[in-house]
N, C-alpha and C positions, 0 to 999 in steps of 0.2 A: 425380392432379394436378388442380389447378383451372385453369380457363380464364381466371380473373380475375387481373390483375396490379395491384400497387400502385406508383404512381410519386409521388415527392416531389422537390421542388427542393432540399431541405435534405439534406446528407449525414448518414449515420448517425453517431451519436456514437462507436460502437465502431471505426469505420474511420478516424476523424480522428486525426492525430498529437497526442500529448499535449504541452502546452507544457513548455519546459525549466524546471527549478527551480534556483534559486540554492542552493548548499550551505548557506549561512548561514540561509536561510529554512527549509530542511528541518530544520536543527538546532534552530531556534527552535520549530518546530511539533512535532516528534517526539522531540527530545532526542538524546543520543548513541547511536551504534550499539551494539547489544547482541549478545553471542555467542549462537549458536543452542543450544549445549549448556548445560544448567543447571550452575551452579557447585557446588551442594551438594544435600543432601537436604531434605526437608520441614522437619525440625527446625532446620536451619541457616538456612533461609529465614525461619522464624517468629522466630528469635532475631536475625536481621539479620547473621549471620556470613557471611563470604565465603571 
């Protein structure tokens, strides 16, 4: 261990709470929610089948 310490007046970004997001804003940025499981094989995806 080191004897030196680092002090900062600004909180770390990974411990700060994330701002809330409006669902309509999330939809505009990312689009509709997608299922995690793929719907078809590679050929079906290439041909645009669902």
